TITORLO-595573 format. One record per residue (C-alpha): residue in one letter; y, x, z; residue number from 1. Coordinates in steps of 0.1 Angstrom, whole numbers, padded with zeros to 4 digits, always signed. Layout:
! TITORLO-595573
{r=A&py=Y&px=X&pz=Z&k=NUM} .
...
This chain:
! TITORLO-595573
{r=M&py=+0001&px=-0002&pz=+0004&k=1} .
{r=S&py=+0038&px=+0019&pz=-0005&k=2} .
{r=N&py=+0059&px=+0021&pz=+0015&k=3} .
{r=L&py=+0086&px=-0005&pz=+0001&k=4} .
{r=H&py=+0055&px=-0026&pz=-0004&k=5} .
{r=A&py=+0048&px=-0031&pz=+0034&k=6} .
{r=E&py=+0087&px=-0028&pz=+0040&k=7} .
{r=D&py=+0090&px=-0064&pz=+0032&k=8} .
{r=E&py=+0054&px=-0076&pz=+0040&k=9} .
{r=L&py=+0072&px=-0064&pz=+0078&k=10} .
{r=H&py=+0100&px=-0088&pz=+0067&k=11} .
{r=R&py=+0088&px=-0116&pz=+0055&k=12} .
{r=Q&py=+0066&px=-0113&pz=+0087&k=13} .
{r=I&py=+0096&px=-0111&pz=+0111&k=14} .
{r=A&py=+0115&px=-0140&pz=+0092&k=15} .
{r=A&py=+0087&px=-0163&pz=+0098&k=16} .
{r=E&py=+0087&px=-0150&pz=+0134&k=17} .
{r=Q&py=+0126&px=-0160&pz=+0134&k=18} .
{r=A&py=+0114&px=-0198&pz=+0123&k=19} .
{r=Q&py=+0094&px=-0202&pz=+0142&k=20} .
{r=E&py=+0111&px=-0194&pz=+0176&k=21} .
{r=T&py=+0140&px=-0211&pz=+0160&k=22} .
{r=L&py=+0122&px=-0244&pz=+0152&k=23} .
{r=Q&py=+0105&px=-0244&pz=+0191&k=24} .
{r=Q&py=+0140&px=-0242&pz=+0211&k=25} .
{r=D&py=+0144&px=-0269&pz=+0239&k=26} .
{r=G&py=+0174&px=-0286&pz=+0229&k=27} .
{r=P&py=+0198&px=-0283&pz=+0205&k=28} .
{r=L&py=+0198&px=-0258&pz=+0178&k=29} .
{r=R&py=+0233&px=-0231&pz=+0191&k=30} .
{r=R&py=+0253&px=-0237&pz=+0173&k=31} .
{r=P&py=+0281&px=-0207&pz=+0170&k=32} .
{r=E&py=+0319&px=-0210&pz=+0190&k=33} .
{r=T&py=+0334&px=-0203&pz=+0157&k=34} .
{r=E&py=+0333&px=-0215&pz=+0126&k=35} .
{r=I&py=+0305&px=-0204&pz=+0102&k=36} .
{r=V&py=+0325&px=-0209&pz=+0074&k=37} .
{r=P&py=+0360&px=-0201&pz=+0084&k=38} .
{r=T&py=+0384&px=-0193&pz=+0052&k=39} .
{r=P&py=+0388&px=-0199&pz=+0020&k=40} .
{r=E&py=+0370&px=-0167&pz=+0009&k=41} .
{r=V&py=+0341&px=-0172&pz=+0023&k=42} .
{r=A&py=+0337&px=-0209&pz=+0007&k=43} .
{r=K&py=+0339&px=-0190&pz=-0024&k=44} .
{r=A&py=+0323&px=-0163&pz=-0016&k=45} .
{r=T&py=+0287&px=-0191&pz=-0005&k=46} .
{r=H&py=+0300&px=-0211&pz=-0036&k=47} .
{r=L&py=+0289&px=-0176&pz=-0062&k=48} .
{r=A&py=+0256&px=-0178&pz=-0042&k=49} .
{r=V&py=+0252&px=-0210&pz=-0037&k=50} .
{r=A&py=+0263&px=-0230&pz=-0074&k=51} .
{r=G&py=+0249&px=-0191&pz=-0087&k=52} .
{r=A&py=+0215&px=-0192&pz=-0079&k=53} .
{r=F&py=+0215&px=-0233&pz=-0089&k=54} .
{r=C&py=+0231&px=-0232&pz=-0126&k=55} .
{r=G&py=+0229&px=-0191&pz=-0129&k=56} .
{r=E&py=+0254&px=-0162&pz=-0116&k=57} .
{r=E&py=+0268&px=-0154&pz=-0154&k=58} .
{r=K&py=+0278&px=-0194&pz=-0162&k=59} .
{r=I&py=+0293&px=-0191&pz=-0120&k=60} .
{r=R&py=+0313&px=-0163&pz=-0127&k=61} .
{r=N&py=+0327&px=-0172&pz=-0156&k=62} .
{r=Q&py=+0341&px=-0198&pz=-0137&k=63} .
{r=Q&py=+0363&px=-0181&pz=-0116&k=64} .
{r=P&py=+0389&px=-0182&pz=-0102&k=65} .
{r=F&py=+0374&px=-0198&pz=-0079&k=66} .
{r=V&py=+0394&px=-0227&pz=-0058&k=67} .
{r=A&py=+0374&px=-0239&pz=-0024&k=68} .
{r=V&py=+0401&px=-0270&pz=-0010&k=69} .
{r=R&py=+0392&px=-0279&pz=+0035&k=70} .
{r=S&py=+0384&px=-0320&pz=+0037&k=71} .
{r=G&py=+0387&px=-0323&pz=+0072&k=72} .
{r=D&py=+0348&px=-0301&pz=+0089&k=73} .
{r=F&py=+0343&px=-0289&pz=+0050&k=74} .
{r=W&py=+0343&px=-0273&pz=+0019&k=75} .
{r=V&py=+0349&px=-0282&pz=-0012&k=76} .
{r=V&py=+0345&px=-0256&pz=-0036&k=77} .
{r=S&py=+0349&px=-0255&pz=-0073&k=78} .
{r=G&py=+0359&px=-0231&pz=-0104&k=79} .
{r=F&py=+0376&px=-0238&pz=-0134&k=80} .
{r=L&py=+0358&px=-0235&pz=-0175&k=81} .
{r=P&py=+0372&px=-0212&pz=-0197&k=82} .
{r=K&py=+0395&px=-0225&pz=-0228&k=83} .
{r=K&py=+0364&px=-0239&pz=-0251&k=84} .
{r=T&py=+0347&px=-0242&pz=-0236&k=85} .
{r=L&py=+0319&px=-0271&pz=-0234&k=86} .
{r=G&py=+0302&px=-0289&pz=-0200&k=87} .
{r=G&py=+0309&px=-0289&pz=-0171&k=88} .
{r=K&py=+0323&px=-0271&pz=-0144&k=89} .
{r=A&py=+0297&px=-0267&pz=-0105&k=90} .
{r=I&py=+0313&px=-0281&pz=-0070&k=91} .
{r=T&py=+0297&px=-0273&pz=-0037&k=92} .
{r=V&py=+0306&px=-0293&pz=-0010&k=93} .
{r=I&py=+0300&px=-0267&pz=+0025&k=94} .
{r=R&py=+0302&px=-0279&pz=+0062&k=95} .
{r=A&py=+0328&px=-0256&pz=+0075&k=96} .
{r=A&py=+0308&px=-0252&pz=+0111&k=97} .
{r=N&py=+0274&px=-0238&pz=+0101&k=98} .
{r=G&py=+0271&px=-0237&pz=+0068&k=99} .
{r=E&py=+0253&px=-0269&pz=+0058&k=100} .
{r=I&py=+0252&px=-0269&pz=+0010&k=101} .
{r=L&py=+0260&px=-0308&pz=+0011&k=102} .
{r=Q&py=+0263&px=-0311&pz=-0023&k=103} .
{r=V&py=+0256&px=-0285&pz=-0050&k=104} .
{r=S&py=+0267&px=-0302&pz=-0089&k=105} .
{r=H&py=+0279&px=-0287&pz=-0118&k=106} .
{r=G&py=+0286&px=-0319&pz=-0146&k=107} .
{r=R&py=+0273&px=-0323&pz=-0177&k=108} .
């Protein structure tokens, strides 16, 4: 077994153990004292990662600059379509408090 393969396996094992510990906690899950997504910059980076995985990173990068608008406890993040481009733009709705992704969509 190569070192890289062994390291990957170790990371998978640690991740599985951490997930099980989290799910077995009594009472509500611990919440951070500050928001997970406190700024437009963090919301935009989250949008790039999530929408990029959903729609293709290159397609999402081509929609920059992104706009992140705070609406209550949520960030709504979208970009712009390049001129003379057919199709829609990606939109991600993120809960600021815990980083939960509530919606990822891409217009047609």
